[in-house]
PDB file of all heavy atoms in Angstrom:
ATOM      1  N   MET A   1     -65.705 -55.557-115.992  1.00  0.00           N
ATOM      2  CA  MET A   1     -65.826 -54.292-116.711  1.00  0.00           C
ATOM      3  C   MET A   1     -66.740 -53.363-115.910  1.00  0.00           C
ATOM      4  O   MET A   1     -67.840 -53.753-115.555  1.00  0.00           O
ATOM      5  CB  MET A   1     -66.410 -54.541-118.104  1.00  0.00           C
ATOM      6  CG  MET A   1     -66.636 -53.286-118.910  1.00  0.00           C
ATOM      7  SD  MET A   1     -67.316 -53.562-120.557  1.00  0.00           S
ATOM      8  CE  MET A   1     -65.970 -54.404-121.320  1.00  0.00           C
ATOM      9  N   PRO A   2     -66.285 -52.136-115.631  1.00  0.00           N
ATOM     10  CA  PRO A   2     -67.137 -51.200-114.897  1.00  0.00           C
ATOM     11  C   PRO A   2     -68.460 -50.944-115.616  1.00  0.00           C
ATOM     12  O   PRO A   2     -68.554 -51.043-116.843  1.00  0.00           O
ATOM     13  CB  PRO A   2     -66.295 -49.929-114.836  1.00  0.00           C
ATOM     14  CG  PRO A   2     -64.881 -50.404-114.950  1.00  0.00           C
ATOM     15  CD  PRO A   2     -64.954 -51.613-115.850  1.00  0.00           C
ATOM     16  N   THR A   3     -69.448 -50.597-114.868  1.00  0.00           N
ATOM     17  CA  THR A   3     -70.811 -50.439-115.386  1.00  0.00           C
ATOM     18  C   THR A   3     -70.913 -49.402-116.496  1.00  0.00           C
ATOM     19  O   THR A   3     -71.592 -49.624-117.501  1.00  0.00           O
ATOM     20  CB  THR A   3     -71.765 -50.066-114.233  1.00  0.00           C
ATOM     21  OG1 THR A   3     -71.642 -51.059-113.217  1.00  0.00           O
ATOM     22  CG2 THR A   3     -73.191 -50.006-114.689  1.00  0.00           C
ATOM     23  N   GLN A   4     -70.275 -48.242-116.331  1.00  0.00           N
ATOM     24  CA  GLN A   4     -70.384 -47.205-117.359  1.00  0.00           C
ATOM     25  C   GLN A   4     -69.740 -47.646-118.669  1.00  0.00           C
ATOM     26  O   GLN A   4     -70.259 -47.357-119.745  1.00  0.00           O
ATOM     27  CB  GLN A   4     -69.760 -45.898-116.878  1.00  0.00           C
ATOM     28  CG  GLN A   4     -70.587 -45.240-115.794  1.00  0.00           C
ATOM     29  CD  GLN A   4     -70.022 -43.902-115.387  1.00  0.00           C
ATOM     30  OE1 GLN A   4     -68.989 -43.465-115.880  1.00  0.00           O
ATOM     31  NE2 GLN A   4     -70.704 -43.237-114.464  1.00  0.00           N
ATOM     32  N   GLU A   5     -68.639 -48.340-118.588  1.00  0.00           N
ATOM     33  CA  GLU A   5     -68.012 -48.849-119.806  1.00  0.00           C
ATOM     34  C   GLU A   5     -68.913 -49.868-120.484  1.00  0.00           C
ATOM     35  O   GLU A   5     -69.033 -49.885-121.711  1.00  0.00           O
ATOM     36  CB  GLU A   5     -66.646 -49.448-119.495  1.00  0.00           C
ATOM     37  CG  GLU A   5     -65.608 -48.404-119.140  1.00  0.00           C
ATOM     38  CD  GLU A   5     -64.267 -49.009-118.785  1.00  0.00           C
ATOM     39  OE1 GLU A   5     -64.115 -50.247-118.860  1.00  0.00           O
ATOM     40  OE2 GLU A   5     -63.368 -48.230-118.432  1.00  0.00           O
ATOM     41  N   ALA A   6     -69.559 -50.705-119.696  1.00  0.00           N
ATOM     42  CA  ALA A   6     -70.487 -51.695-120.250  1.00  0.00           C
ATOM     43  C   ALA A   6     -71.687 -51.005-120.898  1.00  0.00           C
ATOM     44  O   ALA A   6     -72.140 -51.418-121.969  1.00  0.00           O
ATOM     45  CB  ALA A   6     -70.947 -52.657-119.158  1.00  0.00           C
ATOM     46  N   ALA A   7     -72.188 -49.953-120.268  1.00  0.00           N
ATOM     47  CA  ALA A   7     -73.324 -49.222-120.829  1.00  0.00           C
ATOM     48  C   ALA A   7     -72.941 -48.589-122.168  1.00  0.00           C
ATOM     49  O   ALA A   7     -73.709 -48.658-123.133  1.00  0.00           O
ATOM     50  CB  ALA A   7     -73.799 -48.147-119.855  1.00  0.00           C
ATOM     51  N   ALA A   8     -71.758 -47.986-122.234  1.00  0.00           N
ATOM     52  CA  ALA A   8     -71.296 -47.388-123.493  1.00  0.00           C
ATOM     53  C   ALA A   8     -71.180 -48.446-124.577  1.00  0.00           C
ATOM     54  O   ALA A   8     -71.595 -48.225-125.720  1.00  0.00           O
ATOM     55  CB  ALA A   8     -69.948 -46.690-123.275  1.00  0.00           C
ATOM     56  N   GLU A   9     -70.657 -49.596-124.215  1.00  0.00           N
ATOM     57  CA  GLU A   9     -70.511 -50.683-125.185  1.00  0.00           C
ATOM     58  C   GLU A   9     -71.864 -51.150-125.689  1.00  0.00           C
ATOM     59  O   GLU A   9     -72.061 -51.348-126.890  1.00  0.00           O
ATOM     60  CB  GLU A   9     -69.747 -51.839-124.539  1.00  0.00           C
ATOM     61  CG  GLU A   9     -69.391 -52.936-125.498  1.00  0.00           C
ATOM     62  CD  GLU A   9     -68.532 -53.998-124.844  1.00  0.00           C
ATOM     63  OE1 GLU A   9     -67.552 -53.645-124.160  1.00  0.00           O
ATOM     64  OE2 GLU A   9     -68.867 -55.187-125.020  1.00  0.00           O
ATOM     65  N   ARG A  10     -72.836 -51.309-124.776  1.00  0.00           N
ATOM     66  CA  ARG A  10     -74.178 -51.745-125.176  1.00  0.00           C
ATOM     67  C   ARG A  10     -74.849 -50.734-126.098  1.00  0.00           C
ATOM     68  O   ARG A  10     -75.635 -51.103-126.969  1.00  0.00           O
ATOM     69  CB  ARG A  10     -75.052 -51.987-123.944  1.00  0.00           C
ATOM     70  CG  ARG A  10     -74.785 -53.317-123.281  1.00  0.00           C
ATOM     71  CD  ARG A  10     -75.860 -53.650-122.265  1.00  0.00           C
ATOM     72  NE  ARG A  10     -75.871 -52.745-121.133  1.00  0.00           N
ATOM     73  CZ  ARG A  10     -75.169 -52.922-120.013  1.00  0.00           C
ATOM     74  NH1 ARG A  10     -74.394 -53.971-119.883  1.00  0.00           N
ATOM     75  NH2 ARG A  10     -75.233 -52.057-119.032  1.00  0.00           N
ATOM     76  N   LEU A  11     -74.537 -49.448-125.894  1.00  0.00           N
ATOM     77  CA  LEU A  11     -75.112 -48.405-126.740  1.00  0.00           C
ATOM     78  C   LEU A  11     -74.341 -48.208-128.039  1.00  0.00           C
ATOM     79  O   LEU A  11     -74.757 -47.447-128.906  1.00  0.00           O
ATOM     80  CB  LEU A  11     -75.153 -47.073-125.973  1.00  0.00           C
ATOM     81  CG  LEU A  11     -76.122 -47.030-124.792  1.00  0.00           C
ATOM     82  CD1 LEU A  11     -75.874 -45.791-123.954  1.00  0.00           C
ATOM     83  CD2 LEU A  11     -77.556 -47.066-125.299  1.00  0.00           C
ATOM     84  N   GLY A  12     -73.210 -48.881-128.154  1.00  0.00           N
ATOM     85  CA  GLY A  12     -72.399 -48.751-129.349  1.00  0.00           C
ATOM     86  C   GLY A  12     -71.679 -47.416-129.426  1.00  0.00           C
ATOM     87  O   GLY A  12     -71.444 -46.892-130.515  1.00  0.00           O
ATOM     88  N   LEU A  13     -71.360 -46.836-128.260  1.00  0.00           N
ATOM     89  CA  LEU A  13     -70.694 -45.541-128.203  1.00  0.00           C
ATOM     90  C   LEU A  13     -69.291 -45.684-127.643  1.00  0.00           C
ATOM     91  O   LEU A  13     -69.058 -46.529-126.782  1.00  0.00           O
ATOM     92  CB  LEU A  13     -71.455 -44.587-127.280  1.00  0.00           C
ATOM     93  CG  LEU A  13     -72.853 -44.178-127.692  1.00  0.00           C
ATOM     94  CD1 LEU A  13     -73.525 -43.415-126.564  1.00  0.00           C
ATOM     95  CD2 LEU A  13     -72.802 -43.326-128.944  1.00  0.00           C
ATOM     96  N   PRO A  14     -68.373 -44.833-128.085  1.00  0.00           N
ATOM     97  CA  PRO A  14     -67.091 -44.776-127.397  1.00  0.00           C
ATOM     98  C   PRO A  14     -67.332 -44.320-125.950  1.00  0.00           C
ATOM     99  O   PRO A  14     -68.249 -43.536-125.680  1.00  0.00           O
ATOM    100  CB  PRO A  14     -66.296 -43.714-128.163  1.00  0.00           C
ATOM    101  CG  PRO A  14     -66.988 -43.563-129.476  1.00  0.00           C
ATOM    102  CD  PRO A  14     -68.425 -43.921-129.229  1.00  0.00           C
ATOM    103  N   TYR A  15     -66.512 -44.795-125.039  1.00  0.00           N
ATOM    104  CA  TYR A  15     -66.675 -44.449-123.624  1.00  0.00           C
ATOM    105  C   TYR A  15     -66.631 -42.937-123.417  1.00  0.00           C
ATOM    106  O   TYR A  15     -67.425 -42.389-122.651  1.00  0.00           O
ATOM    107  CB  TYR A  15     -65.603 -45.149-122.790  1.00  0.00           C
ATOM    108  CG  TYR A  15     -65.706 -44.868-121.318  1.00  0.00           C
ATOM    109  CD1 TYR A  15     -66.807 -45.291-120.594  1.00  0.00           C
ATOM    110  CD2 TYR A  15     -64.702 -44.173-120.646  1.00  0.00           C
ATOM    111  CE1 TYR A  15     -66.914 -45.030-119.243  1.00  0.00           C
ATOM    112  CE2 TYR A  15     -64.797 -43.918-119.300  1.00  0.00           C
ATOM    113  CZ  TYR A  15     -65.905 -44.341-118.603  1.00  0.00           C
ATOM    114  OH  TYR A  15     -66.009 -44.078-117.267  1.00  0.00           O
ATOM    115  N   SER A  16     -65.739 -42.231-124.118  1.00  0.00           N
ATOM    116  CA  SER A  16     -65.628 -40.780-123.938  1.00  0.00           C
ATOM    117  C   SER A  16     -66.908 -40.061-124.369  1.00  0.00           C
ATOM    118  O   SER A  16     -67.337 -39.099-123.719  1.00  0.00           O
ATOM    119  CB  SER A  16     -64.419 -40.227-124.705  1.00  0.00           C
ATOM    120  OG  SER A  16     -64.558 -40.477-126.086  1.00  0.00           O
ATOM    121  N   THR A  17     -67.538 -40.527-125.432  1.00  0.00           N
ATOM    122  CA  THR A  17     -68.792 -39.930-125.894  1.00  0.00           C
ATOM    123  C   THR A  17     -69.895 -40.193-124.880  1.00  0.00           C
ATOM    124  O   THR A  17     -70.678 -39.291-124.544  1.00  0.00           O
ATOM    125  CB  THR A  17     -69.196 -40.502-127.268  1.00  0.00           C
ATOM    126  OG1 THR A  17     -68.149 -40.208-128.190  1.00  0.00           O
ATOM    127  CG2 THR A  17     -70.506 -39.911-127.761  1.00  0.00           C
ATOM    128  N   TYR A  18     -69.965 -41.416-124.383  1.00  0.00           N
ATOM    129  CA  TYR A  18     -70.952 -41.767-123.348  1.00  0.00           C
ATOM    130  C   TYR A  18     -70.798 -40.857-122.139  1.00  0.00           C
ATOM    131  O   TYR A  18     -71.766 -40.283-121.643  1.00  0.00           O
ATOM    132  CB  TYR A  18     -70.778 -43.235-122.952  1.00  0.00           C
ATOM    133  CG  TYR A  18     -71.623 -43.634-121.780  1.00  0.00           C
ATOM    134  CD1 TYR A  18     -72.951 -43.990-121.946  1.00  0.00           C
ATOM    135  CD2 TYR A  18     -71.094 -43.637-120.487  1.00  0.00           C
ATOM    136  CE1 TYR A  18     -73.740 -44.347-120.864  1.00  0.00           C
ATOM    137  CE2 TYR A  18     -71.868 -43.991-119.407  1.00  0.00           C
ATOM    138  CZ  TYR A  18     -73.195 -44.342-119.597  1.00  0.00           C
ATOM    139  OH  TYR A  18     -73.964 -44.681-118.518  1.00  0.00           O
ATOM    140  N   ARG A  19     -69.544 -40.695-121.659  1.00  0.00           N
ATOM    141  CA  ARG A  19     -69.290 -39.868-120.480  1.00  0.00           C
ATOM    142  C   ARG A  19     -69.674 -38.412-120.737  1.00  0.00           C
ATOM    143  O   ARG A  19     -70.256 -37.766-119.870  1.00  0.00           O
ATOM    144  CB  ARG A  19     -67.809 -39.942-120.080  1.00  0.00           C
ATOM    145  CG  ARG A  19     -67.427 -41.267-119.472  1.00  0.00           C
ATOM    146  CD  ARG A  19     -67.895 -41.425-118.065  1.00  0.00           C
ATOM    147  NE  ARG A  19     -67.369 -40.336-117.251  1.00  0.00           N
ATOM    148  CZ  ARG A  19     -67.922 -39.916-116.127  1.00  0.00           C
ATOM    149  NH1 ARG A  19     -68.988 -40.500-115.657  1.00  0.00           N
ATOM    150  NH2 ARG A  19     -67.404 -38.926-115.455  1.00  0.00           N
ATOM    151  N   ARG A  20     -69.345 -37.897-121.924  1.00  0.00           N
ATOM    152  CA  ARG A  20     -69.673 -36.500-122.251  1.00  0.00           C
ATOM    153  C   ARG A  20     -71.179 -36.278-122.185  1.00  0.00           C
ATOM    154  O   ARG A  20     -71.655 -35.302-121.591  1.00  0.00           O
ATOM    155  CB  ARG A  20     -69.136 -36.165-123.643  1.00  0.00           C
ATOM    156  CG  ARG A  20     -69.403 -34.737-124.052  1.00  0.00           C
ATOM    157  CD  ARG A  20     -68.637 -34.320-125.303  1.00  0.00           C
ATOM    158  NE  ARG A  20     -68.510 -35.346-126.312  1.00  0.00           N
ATOM    159  CZ  ARG A  20     -69.384 -35.543-127.310  1.00  0.00           C
ATOM    160  NH1 ARG A  20     -70.454 -34.770-127.417  1.00  0.00           N
ATOM    161  NH2 ARG A  20     -69.182 -36.486-128.202  1.00  0.00           N
ATOM    162  N   HIS A  21     -71.943 -37.191-122.770  1.00  0.00           N
ATOM    163  CA  HIS A  21     -73.402 -37.058-122.746  1.00  0.00           C
ATOM    164  C   HIS A  21     -73.958 -37.272-121.343  1.00  0.00           C
ATOM    165  O   HIS A  21     -74.907 -36.590-120.943  1.00  0.00           O
ATOM    166  CB  HIS A  21     -74.052 -38.024-123.739  1.00  0.00           C
ATOM    167  CG  HIS A  21     -73.884 -37.596-125.152  1.00  0.00           C
ATOM    168  ND1 HIS A  21     -74.579 -36.550-125.696  1.00  0.00           N
ATOM    169  CD2 HIS A  21     -73.075 -38.068-126.135  1.00  0.00           C
ATOM    170  CE1 HIS A  21     -74.226 -36.393-126.959  1.00  0.00           C
ATOM    171  NE2 HIS A  21     -73.307 -37.297-127.251  1.00  0.00           N
ATOM    172  N   LEU A  22     -73.379 -38.184-120.592  1.00  0.00           N
ATOM    173  CA  LEU A  22     -73.820 -38.425-119.220  1.00  0.00           C
ATOM    174  C   LEU A  22     -73.612 -37.181-118.363  1.00  0.00           C
ATOM    175  O   LEU A  22     -74.528 -36.744-117.653  1.00  0.00           O
ATOM    176  CB  LEU A  22     -73.053 -39.616-118.626  1.00  0.00           C
ATOM    177  CG  LEU A  22     -73.374 -39.964-117.174  1.00  0.00           C
ATOM    178  CD1 LEU A  22     -74.826 -40.403-117.024  1.00  0.00           C
ATOM    179  CD2 LEU A  22     -72.429 -41.055-116.691  1.00  0.00           C
ATOM    180  N   VAL A  23     -72.423 -36.592-118.440  1.00  0.00           N
ATOM    181  CA  VAL A  23     -72.128 -35.389-117.656  1.00  0.00           C
ATOM    182  C   VAL A  23     -73.054 -34.246-118.056  1.00  0.00           C
ATOM    183  O   VAL A  23     -73.598 -33.536-117.198  1.00  0.00           O
ATOM    184  CB  VAL A  23     -70.641 -34.990-117.807  1.00  0.00           C
ATOM    185  CG1 VAL A  23     -70.376 -33.608-117.239  1.00  0.00           C
ATOM    186  CG2 VAL A  23     -69.745 -36.019-117.144  1.00  0.00           C
ATOM    187  N   SER A  24     -73.270 -34.073-119.355  1.00  0.00           N
ATOM    188  CA  SER A  24     -74.159 -33.019-119.837  1.00  0.00           C
ATOM    189  C   SER A  24     -75.579 -33.225-119.308  1.00  0.00           C
ATOM    190  O   SER A  24     -76.236 -32.274-118.868  1.00  0.00           O
ATOM    191  CB  SER A  24     -74.156 -33.012-121.362  1.00  0.00           C
ATOM    192  OG  SER A  24     -75.085 -32.092-121.860  1.00  0.00           O
ATOM    193  N   GLY A  25     -76.051 -34.453-119.342  1.00  0.00           N
ATOM    194  CA  GLY A  25     -77.399 -34.749-118.846  1.00  0.00           C
ATOM    195  C   GLY A  25     -77.533 -34.508-117.360  1.00  0.00           C
ATOM    196  O   GLY A  25     -78.538 -33.948-116.897  1.00  0.00           O
ATOM    197  N   ILE A  26     -76.529 -34.896-116.593  1.00  0.00           N
ATOM    198  CA  ILE A  26     -76.553 -34.670-115.140  1.00  0.00           C
ATOM    199  C   ILE A  26     -76.584 -33.177-114.847  1.00  0.00           C
ATOM    200  O   ILE A  26     -77.340 -32.716-113.986  1.00  0.00           O
ATOM    201  CB  ILE A  26     -75.356 -35.356-114.463  1.00  0.00           C
ATOM    202  CG1 ILE A  26     -75.539 -36.873-114.517  1.00  0.00           C
ATOM    203  CG2 ILE A  26     -75.200 -34.882-113.016  1.00  0.00           C
ATOM    204  CD1 ILE A  26     -74.318 -37.664-114.086  1.00  0.00           C
ATOM    205  N   GLU A  27     -75.787 -32.393-115.575  1.00  0.00           N
ATOM    206  CA  GLU A  27     -75.783 -30.943-115.383  1.00  0.00           C
ATOM    207  C   GLU A  27     -77.151 -30.347-115.687  1.00  0.00           C
ATOM    208  O   GLU A  27     -77.635 -29.476-114.953  1.00  0.00           O
ATOM    209  CB  GLU A  27     -74.717 -30.290-116.258  1.00  0.00           C
ATOM    210  CG  GLU A  27     -73.304 -30.555-115.780  1.00  0.00           C
ATOM    211  CD  GLU A  27     -72.241 -30.048-116.742  1.00  0.00           C
ATOM    212  OE1 GLU A  27     -72.586 -29.614-117.873  1.00  0.00           O
ATOM    213  OE2 GLU A  27     -71.062 -30.095-116.359  1.00  0.00           O
ATOM    214  N   ARG A  28     -77.792 -30.815-116.763  1.00  0.00           N
ATOM    215  CA  ARG A  28     -79.112 -30.291-117.131  1.00  0.00           C
ATOM    216  C   ARG A  28     -80.154 -30.624-116.070  1.00  0.00           C
ATOM    217  O   ARG A  28     -81.001 -29.782-115.730  1.00  0.00           O
ATOM    218  CB  ARG A  28     -79.541 -30.830-118.486  1.00  0.00           C
ATOM    219  CG  ARG A  28     -78.714 -30.226-119.622  1.00  0.00           C
ATOM    220  CD  ARG A  28     -78.986 -30.878-120.950  1.00  0.00           C
ATOM    221  NE  ARG A  28     -80.391 -30.757-121.328  1.00  0.00           N
ATOM    222  CZ  ARG A  28     -80.917 -31.329-122.383  1.00  0.00           C
ATOM    223  NH1 ARG A  28     -80.169 -32.076-123.177  1.00  0.00           N
ATOM    224  NH2 ARG A  28     -82.184 -31.178-122.676  1.00  0.00           N
ATOM    225  N   VAL A  29     -80.115 -31.834-115.534  1.00  0.00           N
ATOM    226  CA  VAL A  29     -81.066 -32.225-114.487  1.00  0.00           C
ATOM    227  C   VAL A  29     -80.841 -31.379-113.239  1.00  0.00           C
ATOM    228  O   VAL A  29     -81.799 -30.878-112.629  1.00  0.00           O
ATOM    229  CB  VAL A  29     -80.945 -33.733-114.173  1.00  0.00           C
ATOM    230  CG1 VAL A  29     -81.697 -34.090-112.906  1.00  0.00           C
ATOM    231  CG2 VAL A  29     -81.457 -34.561-115.343  1.00  0.00           C
ATOM    232  N   CYS A  30     -79.580 -31.185-112.853  1.00  0.00           N
ATOM    233  CA  CYS A  30     -79.278 -30.368-111.666  1.00  0.00           C
ATOM    234  C   CYS A  30     -79.755 -28.935-111.840  1.00  0.00           C
ATOM    235  O   CYS A  30     -80.343 -28.354-110.914  1.00  0.00           O
ATOM    236  CB  CYS A  30     -77.785 -30.403-111.357  1.00  0.00           C
ATOM    237  SG  CYS A  30     -77.223 -31.993-110.729  1.00  0.00           S
ATOM    238  N   GLU A  31     -79.518 -28.358-113.019  1.00  0.00           N
ATOM    239  CA  GLU A  31     -79.980 -26.996-113.287  1.00  0.00           C
ATOM    240  C   GLU A  31     -81.496 -26.908-113.177  1.00  0.00           C
ATOM    241  O   GLU A  31     -82.041 -25.954-112.599  1.00  0.00           O
ATOM    242  CB  GLU A  31     -79.528 -26.545-114.669  1.00  0.00           C
ATOM    243  CG  GLU A  31     -78.042 -26.278-114.768  1.00  0.00           C
ATOM    244  CD  GLU A  31     -77.573 -26.082-116.206  1.00  0.00           C
ATOM    245  OE1 GLU A  31     -78.408 -26.055-117.127  1.00  0.00           O
ATOM    246  OE2 GLU A  31     -76.347 -25.963-116.387  1.00  0.00           O
ATOM    247  N   ASP A  32     -82.196 -27.897-113.717  1.00  0.00           N
ATOM    248  CA  ASP A  32     -83.655 -27.894-113.655  1.00  0.00           C
ATOM    249  C   ASP A  32     -84.137 -28.025-112.213  1.00  0.00           C
ATOM    250  O   ASP A  32     -85.071 -27.330-111.796  1.00  0.00           O
ATOM    251  CB  ASP A  32     -84.231 -29.021-114.513  1.00  0.00           C
ATOM    252  CG  ASP A  32     -85.744 -28.959-114.572  1.00  0.00           C
ATOM    253  OD1 ASP A  32     -86.285 -27.913-114.985  1.00  0.00           O
ATOM    254  OD2 ASP A  32     -86.391 -29.961-114.183  1.00  0.00           O
ATOM    255  N   LEU A  33     -83.494 -28.886-111.448  1.00  0.00           N
ATOM    256  CA  LEU A  33     -83.895 -29.039-110.049  1.00  0.00           C
ATOM    257  C   LEU A  33     -83.663 -27.753-109.253  1.00  0.00           C
ATOM    258  O   LEU A  33     -84.502 -27.372-108.423  1.00  0.00           O
ATOM    259  CB  LEU A  33     -83.156 -30.210-109.404  1.00  0.00           C
ATOM    260  CG  LEU A  33     -83.573 -31.591-109.902  1.00  0.00           C
ATOM    261  CD1 LEU A  33     -82.647 -32.658-109.330  1.00  0.00           C
ATOM    262  CD2 LEU A  33     -85.017 -31.890-109.546  1.00  0.00           C
ATOM    263  N   TRP A  34     -82.535 -27.072-109.489  1.00  0.00           N
ATOM    264  CA  TRP A  34     -82.287 -25.791-108.815  1.00  0.00           C
ATOM    265  C   TRP A  34     -83.327 -24.755-109.224  1.00  0.00           C
ATOM    266  O   TRP A  34     -83.831 -23.995-108.402  1.00  0.00           O
ATOM    267  CB  TRP A  34     -80.884 -25.272-109.112  1.00  0.00           C
ATOM    268  CG  TRP A  34     -79.884 -25.785-108.126  1.00  0.00           C
ATOM    269  CD1 TRP A  34     -78.848 -26.631-108.375  1.00  0.00           C
ATOM    270  CD2 TRP A  34     -79.838 -25.503-106.720  1.00  0.00           C
ATOM    271  NE1 TRP A  34     -78.165 -26.891-107.207  1.00  0.00           N
ATOM    272  CE2 TRP A  34     -78.745 -26.212-106.179  1.00  0.00           C
ATOM    273  CE3 TRP A  34     -80.620 -24.721-105.870  1.00  0.00           C
ATOM    274  CZ2 TRP A  34     -78.421 -26.164-104.832  1.00  0.00           C
ATOM    275  CZ3 TRP A  34     -80.289 -24.674-104.519  1.00  0.00           C
ATOM    276  CH2 TRP A  34     -79.206 -25.386-104.022  1.00  0.00           C
ATOM    277  N   ARG A  35     -83.661 -24.722-110.517  1.00  0.00           N
ATOM    278  CA  ARG A  35     -84.669 -23.778-110.997  1.00  0.00           C
ATOM    279  C   ARG A  35     -86.005 -24.036-110.313  1.00  0.00           C
ATOM    280  O   ARG A  35     -86.685 -23.103-109.894  1.00  0.00           O
ATOM    281  CB  ARG A  35     -84.816 -23.902-112.516  1.00  0.00           C
ATOM    282  CG  ARG A  35     -85.559 -22.772-113.144  1.00  0.00           C
ATOM    283  CD  ARG A  35     -85.520 -22.659-114.637  1.00  0.00           C
ATOM    284  NE  ARG A  35     -85.075 -23.628-115.569  1.00  0.00           N
ATOM    285  CZ  ARG A  35     -83.845 -24.126-115.855  1.00  0.00           C
ATOM    286  NH1 ARG A  35     -82.904 -23.850-115.299  1.00  0.00           N
ATOM    287  NH2 ARG A  35     -83.532 -24.963-116.728  1.00  0.00           N
ATOM    288  N   ARG A  36     -86.358 -25.302-110.184  1.00  0.00           N
ATOM    289  CA  ARG A  36     -87.617 -25.647-109.498  1.00  0.00           C
ATOM    290  C   ARG A  36     -87.561 -25.271-108.025  1.00  0.00           C
ATOM    291  O   ARG A  36     -88.560 -24.817-107.468  1.00  0.00           O
ATOM    292  CB  ARG A  36     -87.901 -27.140-109.628  1.00  0.00           C
ATOM    293  CG  ARG A  36     -88.320 -27.557-111.007  1.00  0.00           C
ATOM    294  CD  ARG A  36     -88.381 -29.065-111.121  1.00  0.00           C
ATOM    295  NE  ARG A  36     -88.748 -29.467-112.456  1.00  0.00           N
ATOM    296  CZ  ARG A  36     -89.898 -30.055-112.768  1.00  0.00           C
ATOM    297  NH1 ARG A  36     -90.753 -30.346-111.815  1.00  0.00           N
ATOM    298  NH2 ARG A  36     -90.146 -30.386-114.003  1.00  0.00           N
ATOM    299  N   GLU A  37     -86.398 -25.468-107.396  1.00  0.00           N
ATOM    300  CA  GLU A  37     -86.238 -25.133-105.984  1.00  0.00           C
ATOM    301  C   GLU A  37     -86.397 -23.609-105.775  1.00  0.00           C
ATOM    302  O   GLU A  37     -87.036 -23.169-104.829  1.00  0.00           O
ATOM    303  CB  GLU A  37     -84.861 -25.579-105.501  1.00  0.00           C
ATOM    304  CG  GLU A  37     -84.548 -25.245-104.074  1.00  0.00           C
ATOM    305  CD  GLU A  37     -85.338 -26.055-103.057  1.00  0.00           C
ATOM    306  OE1 GLU A  37     -85.854 -27.138-103.415  1.00  0.00           O
ATOM    307  OE2 GLU A  37     -85.419 -25.597-101.891  1.00  0.00           O
ATOM    308  N   LEU A  38     -85.821 -22.837-106.679  1.00  0.00           N
ATOM    309  CA  LEU A  38     -85.828 -21.382-106.533  1.00  0.00           C
ATOM    310  C   LEU A  38     -87.129 -20.734-106.985  1.00  0.00           C
ATOM    311  O   LEU A  38     -87.585 -19.761-106.382  1.00  0.00           O
ATOM    312  CB  LEU A  38     -84.656 -20.775-107.309  1.00  0.00           C
ATOM    313  CG  LEU A  38     -83.261 -21.153-106.803  1.00  0.00           C
ATOM    314  CD1 LEU A  38     -82.211 -20.614-107.759  1.00  0.00           C
ATOM    315  CD2 LEU A  38     -83.033 -20.632-105.394  1.00  0.00           C
ATOM    316  N   TYR A  39     -87.723 -21.249-108.065  1.00  0.00           N
ATOM    317  CA  TYR A  39     -88.846 -20.546-108.687  1.00  0.00           C
ATOM    318  C   TYR A  39     -90.139 -21.338-108.722  1.00  0.00           C
ATOM    319  O   TYR A  39     -91.146 -20.836-109.192  1.00  0.00           O
ATOM    320  CB  TYR A  39     -88.470 -20.150-110.116  1.00  0.00           C
ATOM    321  CG  TYR A  39     -87.213 -19.307-110.180  1.00  0.00           C
ATOM    322  CD1 TYR A  39     -86.050 -19.834-110.730  1.00  0.00           C
ATOM    323  CD2 TYR A  39     -87.181 -18.030-109.668  1.00  0.00           C
ATOM    324  CE1 TYR A  39     -84.885 -19.082-110.768  1.00  0.00           C
ATOM    325  CE2 TYR A  39     -86.030 -17.260-109.703  1.00  0.00           C
ATOM    326  CZ  TYR A  39     -84.877 -17.798-110.259  1.00  0.00           C
ATOM    327  OH  TYR A  39     -83.748 -17.060-110.294  1.00  0.00           O
ATOM    328  N   GLY A  40     -90.117 -22.579-108.310  1.00  0.00           N
ATOM    329  CA  GLY A  40     -91.307 -23.405-108.349  1.00  0.00           C
ATOM    330  C   GLY A  40     -91.341 -24.283-109.589  1.00  0.00           C
ATOM    331  O   GLY A  40     -90.633 -24.048-110.559  1.00  0.00           O
ATOM    332  N   ALA A  41     -92.176 -25.283-109.560  1.00  0.00           N
ATOM    333  CA  ALA A  41     -92.221 -26.306-110.611  1.00  0.00           C
ATOM    334  C   ALA A  41     -92.816 -25.800-111.917  1.00  0.00           C
ATOM    335  O   ALA A  41     -92.645 -26.420-112.947  1.00  0.00           O
ATOM    336  CB  ALA A  41     -93.012 -27.513-110.129  1.00  0.00           C
ATOM    337  N   HIS A  42     -93.499 -24.666-111.906  1.00  0.00           N
ATOM    338  CA  HIS A  42     -94.193 -24.211-113.110  1.00  0.00           C
ATOM    339  C   HIS A  42     -93.397 -23.210-113.932  1.00  0.00           C
ATOM    340  O   HIS A  42     -93.857 -22.780-114.974  1.00  0.00           O
ATOM    341  CB  HIS A  42     -95.555 -23.634-112.745  1.00  0.00           C
ATOM    342  CG  HIS A  42     -96.426 -24.645-112.076  1.00  0.00           C
ATOM    343  ND1 HIS A  42     -96.935 -25.746-112.738  1.00  0.00           N
ATOM    344  CD2 HIS A  42     -96.848 -24.754-110.803  1.00  0.00           C
ATOM    345  CE1 HIS A  42     -97.631 -26.479-111.892  1.00  0.00           C
ATOM    346  NE2 HIS A  42     -97.601 -25.901-110.709  1.00  0.00           N
ATOM    347  N   GLU A  43     -92.204 -22.847-113.495  1.00  0.00           N
ATOM    348  CA  GLU A  43     -91.341 -21.954-114.288  1.00  0.00           C
ATOM    349  C   GLU A  43     -90.627 -22.760-115.349  1.00  0.00           C
ATOM    350  O   GLU A  43     -90.269 -23.899-115.154  1.00  0.00           O
ATOM    351  CB  GLU A  43     -90.297 -21.279-113.386  1.00  0.00           C
ATOM    352  CG  GLU A  43     -90.825 -20.137-112.581  1.00  0.00           C
ATOM    353  CD  GLU A  43     -91.156 -18.927-113.408  1.00  0.00           C
ATOM    354  OE1 GLU A  43     -90.368 -18.572-114.296  1.00  0.00           O
ATOM    355  OE2 GLU A  43     -92.209 -18.341-113.158  1.00  0.00           O
ATOM    356  N   SER A  44     -90.369 -22.135-116.511  1.00  0.00           N
ATOM    357  CA  SER A  44     -89.586 -22.836-117.531  1.00  0.00           C
ATOM    358  C   SER A  44     -88.293 -22.126-117.787  1.00  0.00           C
ATOM    359  O   SER A  44     -88.039 -21.076-117.421  1.00  0.00           O
ATOM    360  CB  SER A  44     -90.326 -22.978-118.834  1.00  0.00           C
ATOM    361  OG  SER A  44     -91.438 -22.206-118.972  1.00  0.00           O
TER     362      SER A  44
END
């Protein structure tokens, strides 16, 4: 069983819900990293 499917199962989530939240979280982290790159670590 692939790792992401196993993680979803351990969390008791449907795989599609797990993937949706994973993608959303990755996007948020990337946006924050770009913001820090452009404006510095102290901008919110």
